[in-house]
C-alpha positions in Angstrom: -47.1 -12.3 134.6 -47.9 -15.7 133.2 -45.1 -18.3 132.9 -46.3 -19.0 129.4 -45.0 -15.7 128.0 -41.7 -15.9 129.9 -40.7 -19.2 128.3 -38.2 -19.0 125.4 -39.5 -19.5 121.9 -39.9 -23.1 120.8 -37.6 -24.5 118.2 -40.5 -24.7 115.8 -41.4 -21.1 116.3 -37.7 -20.0 115.8 -37.5 -22.0 112.6 -40.8 -20.5 111.4 -39.4 -17.0 112.0 -36.2 -17.7 110.3 -38.1 -19.1 107.3 -40.2 -15.9 107.1 -37.1 -13.8 107.4 -35.5 -15.6 104.5 -38.4 -14.8 102.2 -37.1 -12.3 99.6 -40.2 -12.4 97.5 -39.1 -9.5 95.2 -35.6 -8.3 94.6 -35.3 -4.6 95.1 -32.4 -2.3 94.2 -31.8 -0.3 97.4 -28.1 0.2 97.3 -26.8 3.5 98.6 -27.2 6.1 95.8 -27.3 9.4 97.7 -30.2 11.5 98.8 -33.6 11.0 97.3 -34.9 14.0 95.3 -37.6 15.2 93.0 -36.8 15.0 89.3 -39.9 16.3 87.5 -42.6 13.7 88.2 -40.2 11.1 89.6 -38.4 10.4 92.8 -34.8 9.6 91.9 -31.5 8.9 93.6 -28.2 10.7 92.9 -27.7 8.6 89.8 -31.0 9.8 88.4 -32.5 6.3 88.8 -36.2 6.1 89.5 -36.9 5.0 93.1 -40.3 3.3 93.8 -40.8 3.4 97.5 -42.4 0.3 99.0 -42.8 0.8 102.7 -44.7 0.5 106.0 -45.8 3.0 108.5 -45.0 2.2 112.1 -48.4 3.2 113.4 -49.0 2.5 117.1 -45.3 2.8 118.2 -44.8 6.4 119.2 -48.5 7.2 118.9 -51.2 4.7 119.8 -54.6 5.1 118.2 -57.4 3.5 120.2 -58.6 1.2 117.5 -55.2 -0.5 117.3 -55.6 -1.5 120.9 -59.4 -2.4 120.5 -60.3 0.7 122.6 -63.2 2.4 120.9 -64.2 5.0 123.5 -61.9 8.0 124.3 -59.3 6.6 122.0 -56.7 9.4 122.1 -53.4 8.2 123.5 -53.4 10.8 126.3 -56.9 9.7 127.4 -55.9 6.0 127.3 -52.9 6.9 129.4 -54.9 8.8 132.0 -57.3 6.0 132.3 -54.5 3.5 132.8 -53.0 5.7 135.5 -56.4 5.7 137.2 -56.4 1.8 137.1 -52.8 1.0 138.0 -51.0 4.2 139.0 -48.6 6.6 137.4 -45.4 4.5 137.9 -46.8 1.3 136.6 -48.3 3.1 133.6 -44.9 4.6 132.8 -43.4 1.2 133.1 -45.9 -0.1 130.5 -45.2 2.8 128.0 -41.4 2.3 128.4 -41.8 -1.4 127.7 -44.1 -0.6 124.7 -41.6 1.8 123.1 -38.7 -0.6 123.7 -40.5 -3.7 122.3 -42.8 -2.5 119.5 -40.2 -1.6 117.0 -36.7 -3.1 117.0 -34.0 -4.1 114.6 -35.6 -7.5 113.9 -38.7 -5.7 112.6 -36.7 -3.7 110.1 -34.6 -6.7 109.2 -37.9 -8.6 108.5 -39.3 -5.8 106.3 -36.2 -5.9 104.2 -36.2 -9.7 103.9 -39.9 -9.6 102.9 -39.2 -7.2 100.0 -39.9 -3.7 101.4 -37.4 -0.8 100.9 -38.7 2.0 103.2 -40.2 2.9 106.5 -42.5 5.8 107.5 -42.1 6.9 111.1 -45.2 8.5 112.6 -43.7 10.9 115.2 -45.4 12.2 118.3 -44.0 15.6 119.1 -44.2 15.1 122.8 -41.3 12.6 122.6 -39.1 15.4 121.2 -40.2 18.5 123.0 -42.5 19.7 125.8 -46.1 20.9 125.1 -46.3 24.7 125.1 -48.3 24.5 128.3 -45.4 22.9 130.1 -42.7 25.3 128.9 -41.5 27.8 131.5 -41.6 30.7 129.1 -43.5 31.5 125.9 -41.6 30.6 122.8 -39.2 28.3 124.6 -38.4 24.9 123.3 -37.2 22.2 125.7 -35.8 19.3 123.7 -36.3 15.7 125.0 -33.8 13.1 124.2 -36.2 10.2 124.1 -37.7 10.8 120.7 -34.4 11.6 119.0 -32.8 8.5 120.5 -35.6 6.3 119.2 -35.3 7.9 115.8 -31.5 7.5 115.8 -31.9 3.8 116.6 -34.5 3.3 113.8 -32.3 5.1 111.4 -29.3 2.9 112.2 -31.5 -0.2 111.5 -32.7 1.3 108.2 -29.1 2.1 107.2 -27.9 -1.4 108.0 -30.6 -2.7 105.7 -30.2 0.0 103.0 -33.8 1.2 103.5 -35.1 4.7 103.4 -36.6 6.3 106.5 -39.3 8.9 106.0 -40.0 11.1 109.0 -43.7 11.9 109.5 -45.0 14.4 112.0 -48.1 12.5 112.9 -49.0 14.4 116.1 -48.1 18.1 115.7 -48.2 20.4 118.7 -51.8 21.1 119.6 -53.1 18.6 117.0 -53.7 19.4 113.3 -57.4 18.7 113.0 -60.8 17.5 114.4 -60.0 13.9 114.0 -58.5 13.8 117.4 -57.3 10.2 117.6 -54.7 10.5 114.7 -52.9 13.4 116.4 -53.6 12.6 120.0 -55.3 16.0 120.3 -56.6 17.4 123.6 -59.6 19.3 122.5 -59.6 21.3 125.7 -56.4 23.1 124.7 -55.6 25.3 121.7 -55.1 23.3 118.5 -52.3 23.9 116.1 -54.4 26.3 113.9 -55.5 28.4 116.9 -52.2 28.8 118.5 -49.2 30.8 117.3 -47.1 29.1 120.0 -48.0 25.6 118.7 -47.2 26.7 115.1 -43.8 28.1 116.2 -43.0 24.9 118.1 -43.9 22.9 115.0 -41.5 24.9 112.9 -38.8 24.7 115.5 -39.1 20.9 115.8 -38.6 20.5 112.0 -35.6 22.8 112.1 -34.1 20.7 114.9 -34.8 17.5 113.0 -33.3 18.9 109.8 -30.2 20.0 111.7 -29.7 16.6 113.2 -30.3 14.6 110.1 -29.2 16.9 107.3 -26.3 14.6 106.2 -28.1 11.3 106.5 -28.7 9.8 103.1 -31.0 7.1 104.3 -33.5 9.7 105.6 -35.6 9.5 102.5 -37.8 12.6 103.1 -39.5 14.9 105.6 -43.3 14.4 105.6 -44.0 17.6 107.4 -47.7 17.4 108.6 -49.7 14.2 108.6 -53.4 14.4 107.6 -54.4 18.0 108.3 -58.1 18.0 108.8 -59.7 21.3 109.6 -62.2 23.6 107.9 -60.6 27.0 108.1 -63.4 28.8 106.3 -66.3 27.1 107.9 -65.2 24.7 110.7 -68.7 24.2 112.1 -69.9 22.7 108.8 -66.7 21.4 107.3 -65.0 20.0 110.4 -62.3 18.1 108.6 -61.5 20.4 105.7 -62.7 18.2 102.9 -64.6 21.1 101.3 -62.1 23.8 102.1 -61.3 26.0 99.1 -58.6 28.3 100.4 -56.3 26.4 102.9 -54.3 29.6 103.5 -53.2 28.8 107.1 -52.1 25.3 106.0 -50.1 26.6 103.1 -48.5 29.3 105.2 -47.4 26.9 107.9 -45.9 24.4 105.4 -44.0 27.3 103.7 -42.7 28.4 107.1 -41.6 24.8 107.9 -39.9 24.5 104.5 -38.0 27.7 105.1 -36.8 26.5 108.5 -35.7 23.2 107.0 -33.9 24.9 104.1 -32.0 27.2 106.4 -30.0 24.1 107.6 -30.7 21.4 105.1 -30.8 21.9 101.3 -30.6 18.2 100.4 -33.7 16.3 101.7 -36.9 15.8 99.8 -39.9 17.5 101.5 -43.3 15.9 101.3 -46.5 17.9 101.8 -50.1 16.7 102.4 -53.3 18.4 101.6 -56.2 19.1 104.0 -59.1 16.7 104.5 -56.8 13.8 105.7 -54.1 14.6 103.1 -56.1 14.9 99.8 -57.5 18.4 99.5 -54.9 20.6 97.7 -57.2 23.6 97.0 -55.2 26.8 97.5 -51.9 24.9 98.2 -50.4 25.3 94.7 -48.1 26.5 93.2 -45.3 24.7 95.0 -42.6 26.8 96.7 -39.7 24.4 96.6 -38.0 22.6 93.8 -37.3 19.4 95.9 -40.8 18.5 96.9 -43.3 15.6 96.6 -47.1 15.5 97.1 -48.6 12.9 99.4 -52.1 11.6 99.4 -53.9 9.0 101.5 -56.2 6.3 100.1 -58.7 4.2 102.0 -61.8 2.0 101.2 -62.4 3.2 97.6 -62.1 1.5 94.2 -58.7 0.7 92.8 -59.1 2.2 89.4 -57.6 5.2 87.5 -60.5 7.4 88.5 -59.6 6.9 92.2 -56.2 8.6 91.6 -57.1 10.9 88.8 -56.9 14.1 90.9 -53.4 13.3 92.1 -52.2 12.3 88.6 -53.5 15.7 87.4 -51.7 17.5 90.3 -48.5 15.6 89.4 -48.7 16.8 85.8 -49.6 20.3 86.6 -47.0 20.8 89.3 -44.4 18.7 87.6 -43.7 17.0 91.0 -43.7 13.4 92.2 -46.6 11.9 94.1 -46.5 9.3 96.9 -49.2 7.4 98.7 -48.1 8.1 102.2 -50.8 6.0 104.0 -53.2 3.3 103.0 -54.3 -0.2 104.2 -56.9 -1.4 106.7 -58.5 -3.6 104.1 -58.3 -7.1 102.5 -55.6 -8.8 100.6 -57.6 -8.4 97.4 -57.7 -4.6 98.0 -54.0 -4.5 98.8 -53.0 -6.4 95.6 -55.3 -4.3 93.4 -54.1 -1.0 95.0 -50.4 -1.8 94.6 -50.9 -2.9 91.0 -52.6 0.4 90.3 -50.0 2.5 92.0 -46.9 0.8 90.5 -48.4 0.9 87.0 -48.5 4.7 87.5 -45.0 4.9 89.1 -46.4 5.8 92.6 -44.5 4.7 95.7 -46.4 3.8 98.8 -46.4 3.3 102.6 -48.9 0.9 104.1 -50.6 1.3 107.5 -49.8 -0.2 109.9 -47.1 -2.8 110.4 -48.6 -4.3 113.5 -51.7 -3.9 115.8 -54.2 -6.1 117.6 -55.8 -7.1 114.4 -55.3 -9.5 111.5 -55.1 -7.3 108.3 -51.4 -6.4 108.6 -48.1 -8.4 108.6 -47.9 -8.7 112.3 -50.8 -9.3 114.7 -50.3 -8.4 118.4 -52.0 -11.1 120.5 -54.2 -10.0 123.4 -54.6 -11.7 126.7 -57.5 -12.2 129.2 -56.4 -9.5 131.7 -56.0 -7.0 128.9 -59.3 -8.0 127.4 -60.9 -7.1 130.8 -59.2 -3.7 130.6 -60.6 -3.1 127.1 -64.1 -4.2 128.2 -64.0 -1.8 131.1 -62.8 1.1 129.0 -65.3 0.5 126.3 -68.3 -0.5 128.3 -67.8 0.6 131.9 -68.8 -1.6 134.8 -66.6 -2.8 137.7 -63.0 -1.8 137.6 -60.6 -4.6 137.0 -58.1 -5.3 139.8 -54.9 -3.2 139.7 -52.7 -6.3 139.7 -54.6 -7.8 136.7 -54.4 -4.5 134.8 -50.7 -4.3 135.3 -50.2 -8.0 134.3 -52.4 -7.6 131.2 -50.6 -4.4 130.0 -47.1 -5.8 130.6 -48.0 -9.0 128.8 -49.4 -7.0 125.9 -46.1 -5.1 125.8 -44.2 -8.4 125.6 -46.5 -9.5 122.8 -45.6 -6.5 120.7 -42.2 -8.1 120.0 -42.1 -9.6 116.5 -41.3 -13.1 117.7 -44.4 -13.1 119.8 -46.7 -11.8 117.1 -48.8 -13.7 114.6 -47.0 -13.2 111.3 -49.5 -13.1 108.4 -47.6 -14.3 105.4 -50.7 -14.0 103.3 -50.7 -10.2 103.8 -47.0 -10.0 102.8 -47.6 -12.2 99.8 -50.5 -10.1 98.7 -48.4 -7.0 98.8 -45.1 -8.1 97.4 -45.7 -11.1 95.0 -49.3 -11.1 94.0 -49.4 -7.6 92.3 -47.0 -9.0 89.7 -48.3 -12.5 89.0 -51.5 -14.7 88.9 -49.5 -17.7 90.0 -50.6 -19.4 93.2 -48.4 -20.9 96.0 -49.2 -23.4 98.7 -50.1 -21.8 102.0 -48.7 -24.8 103.8 -46.8 -27.9 102.7 -50.0 -30.0 102.4 -48.2 -33.4 102.3 -50.8 -36.1 101.6 -50.5 -39.8 102.6 -53.0 -42.2 104.1 -54.9 -40.4 106.9 -53.5 -36.9 106.2 -55.7 -33.9 107.1 -55.7 -30.6 105.2 -57.6 -27.8 107.0 -60.0 -25.9 104.9 -58.5 -22.5 105.9 -55.1 -23.5 104.4 -56.1 -23.0 100.8 -53.4 -21.6 98.4 -51.8 -18.2 98.4 -52.9 -16.1 95.5 -55.5 -13.7 94.0 -59.2 -14.1 94.1 -60.3 -16.3 91.2 -56.9 -17.9 91.1 -56.2 -19.4 94.6 -59.9 -19.2 95.7 -63.1 -17.6 94.5 -65.2 -15.5 96.9 -68.1 -13.1 96.2 -67.2 -10.6 98.9 -63.5 -9.7 98.9 -62.9 -6.1 100.0 -64.3 -3.0 101.7 -65.2 -0.1 99.3 -67.6 1.8 101.7 -66.4 5.3 100.8 -67.9 4.6 97.4 -70.7 2.2 98.1 -71.8 3.4 101.5 -71.8 -0.2 102.5 -69.2 -1.9 104.7 -68.1 -5.3 103.4 -65.2 -6.8 105.4 -63.8 -9.4 103.0 -63.1 -12.1 105.6 -66.2 -11.5 107.8 -64.7 -13.5 110.7 -61.6 -11.2 110.7 -59.2 -13.9 111.8 -56.4 -16.2 110.5 -56.2 -14.8 107.0 -57.0 -11.6 105.2 -58.5 -12.8 101.9 -62.1 -12.7 100.8 -62.7 -16.2 102.3 -64.8 -16.0 105.6 -63.1 -17.7 108.5 -64.1 -18.3 112.1 -62.2 -19.6 115.1 -63.5 -22.9 116.4 -64.4 -22.2 120.0 -64.3 -25.9 120.8 -60.7 -26.5 119.8 -57.5 -24.7 120.5 -56.1 -22.7 117.5 -58.5 -24.4 115.0 -60.5 -22.5 112.4 -63.1 -23.2 109.7 -64.4 -21.6 106.6 -67.9 -20.1 106.9 -70.5 -18.1 105.0 -69.9 -20.2 101.9 -72.0 -19.0 99.0 -73.0 -20.6 95.8 -70.1 -21.0 93.2 -67.4 -20.1 95.7 -64.3 -22.4 95.7 -61.0 -23.2 97.4 -57.8 -24.5 95.9 -55.2 -26.7 97.6 -51.8 -27.5 96.1 -51.0 -31.0 97.4 -47.8 -33.1 97.6 -49.0 -36.7 97.3 -46.7 -39.3 98.7 -48.0 -42.3 96.7 -50.2 -42.6 93.7 -53.5 -44.2 94.4 -57.2 -44.0 94.8 -58.3 -42.0 97.8 -61.5 -41.4 99.7 -61.9 -37.7 100.7 -63.6 -37.3 104.1 -64.9 -33.7 104.2 -65.8 -32.3 107.7 -68.6 -29.9 107.5 -71.5 -28.4 109.5 -74.9 -27.2 108.3 -78.0 -26.2 110.2 -80.2 -25.2 107.2 -80.2 -27.5 104.2 -78.0 -29.9 102.2 -75.4 -28.0 100.2 -73.7 -29.4 97.1 -70.0 -29.7 96.2 -67.9 -30.7 93.3 -64.3 -31.8 93.4 -61.7 -31.0 90.7 -58.1 -32.4 90.3 -55.7 -30.5 88.1 -58.6 -28.5 86.6 -60.8 -31.6 85.8 -64.0 -32.3 87.6 -63.8 -35.8 89.2 -66.9 -35.7 91.4 -70.0 -33.5 90.8 -73.0 -32.5 92.8 -72.1 -34.4 96.0 -74.6 -33.7 98.8 -73.3 -31.9 102.0 -75.4 -33.4 104.8 -77.4 -31.3 107.2 -75.6 -31.9 110.5 -78.2 -30.3 112.7 -76.1 -27.3 113.7 -73.8 -24.6 112.2 -71.0 -25.7 114.5 -71.9 -29.4 114.8 -69.3 -30.9 112.4 -69.7 -34.3 110.8 -67.8 -36.0 108.0 -69.0 -37.4 104.7 -67.2 -39.3 102.0 -66.3 -38.5 98.4 -64.9 -41.8 97.1 -62.7 -43.0 94.2 -60.5 -39.9 93.8 -57.4 -40.8 91.8 -54.3 -38.9 92.8 -50.9 -39.2 91.2 -47.7 -38.9 93.2 -46.2 -35.5 93.5 -47.9 -32.1 92.9 -51.6 -32.3 92.5 -54.0 -29.3 92.6 -57.3 -30.0 94.4 -60.3 -27.7 94.1 -63.4 -27.9 96.3 -66.3 -26.1 94.6 -69.5 -25.0 96.4 -72.2 -25.7 93.8 -74.6 -24.7 96.5 -73.4 -23.0 99.7 -74.9 -22.6 103.2 -72.5 -24.8 105.2 -69.3 -24.5 107.2 -66.1 -26.4 106.2 -63.5 -27.6 108.6 -61.1 -30.1 106.9 -60.4 -32.8 104.4 -59.0 -36.1 105.4 -57.4 -38.4 102.7 -57.9 -42.1 103.1 -56.0 -44.4 100.7 
């Protein structure tokens, strides 16, 4: 294992984490007010006060989906584990998974969520941490209970209670797997699935009875989300694999009724959340509801954020007189996040985002990879020569260490987009941006805020389920999650630049100028095609117009050019760099007095 990851955190990083932990960007009322319950179309506490859940799902903790680890081939967790065992043996693989479970979610993660402004957590549970698969039981109908899953849940609950946050239990991987999207439930397609096996159904019911018995008196357990994203075509599985067109859904309804009865035999207090077929959204045949304390969940990805996108669920809320909750969403840009949350909260719909952390940039915490792990990923995705066992072990254990919050990259732009931006058009500095003679402001450190307020970009989010065209927002998929396209500079350590700049796009920087004066701006850019044009605005007024951006002779060959005689007052000044004509890359601005 490299010495670099064994070193204690630097003072700077510690201060950075403390600063982020201190951000309470929105005050939320989460005092203990008894069990959550359904009151007509609202979720309320014991005082009858409306509770709007703002939360995160802990995807990747108990159940790894391959994409979260950059593994795109055979991405079910059990297959990933088998392949790791082949590369480094059973014992070392177990050591990795023990470290992963210990490091991925800890009290500091829940403390941070609270400090940032969230009030709830959704726990995606893998049944195999709580009970044995039916194939490993010594007798049919037997349930062997495993302490590991319950202990992890107890710890998580204690951290939520300490922060006065609600914990929603979500059976993400049911015994046998609940559909044909095998990654989400870690389903082994060679064994009977949930809907084909009475034994798996009985084990699912028994697990919920066990959970309800254990947590029946826990007020900070917000709800039981009893089956995540069922996706199976009961009537015509060969054509409708994932149940999006299913009209009856009788087996799904029966199992959910059976689970509810088992829960209510021991627990009359907790809110029960159900999900439709077709990844949570197909409620054909599910109604009428069979319990008075129930909420409807739906999942929302890659579509428009307008009333039409939630119309079916609003109709179900009215017809069933029951609350609705967006149990899972995310995996998009900050623009999409802000727009979605604005829509949801306008309609009094609580939400849980997905996921809190992964190897990827569009979530609050990004798990960093390492060269040895990258070799494992390349081998798993593309084949070729096996990496050395010692390198595999080193790479996996380093990855497990990198899952700790203090070792992740914390994306404050994502947090800001979710908590502050849905409620204001105001912008904030991304960094301090202190300006004196010789200061450099990097192009990627433009202000925090909505599109057309902190920046303007023509391609800001992914709506591919509506448009049938994938548009990533930030095409470089690094550093920030807005619409602005950013690439890593391969020639410099931890340096980035803005790319794919199109006509009329712009970036805004809130500056703190040390001394009033006239400055020359040295803009560092690269262009392989033609001369672009820029304009410069200070405090909303154009002060330089149509300045040529030189052709540098290469898209990554950066040179500087000057914009002279820019008057800046001392104190706060707002600078805007406008691309009259795009086609260049933009690295930094230097201020020369």
